[in-house]
C-alpha angles and dihedrals in degrees: 000000000000091000091051092050090048091051092051090049090050092051091049091048091051090050089054091047091053091048096247097103094113089059096050126082131174115235117177091193093070107108118169108206100228117103095211095077111108102179144002116005124197146186129203124218138184115269094254093050092228099125136060117260114308092199140357138189145124151186120317118173099172102039096103090052087066087062099047106280109148093209133045112260115198110227142170123195146156143198132215131212115235094210092056092046090050090051091048094051 
C-alpha cells in the first residue's frame, strides 16, 4: 500500500511540475477493466466535466511479454473514443 500511495504522490507532483496540477484529481474509484495494468490508471475529461471520459489508460509493465517479449518493457498508454471526441469538437 505504501508503494501505491508513493506512486500516486509522485504522479500528482509531476502534474504540478508540468503546470497541469489544477486539471488533475485523484479518484480511487477509477478502475479500468483490463487486467494488464500494473500501476496508475487514468481517465481524461472535458474541462466542464459534462461528458463521459474522453480517454483512458494507464501503466502496463508486462503487456509486451504477453506478445512474445522476452523482457519486461515498462509502458504507459491510452486510448480515445471517437464518438466522445466528435461530441467534444
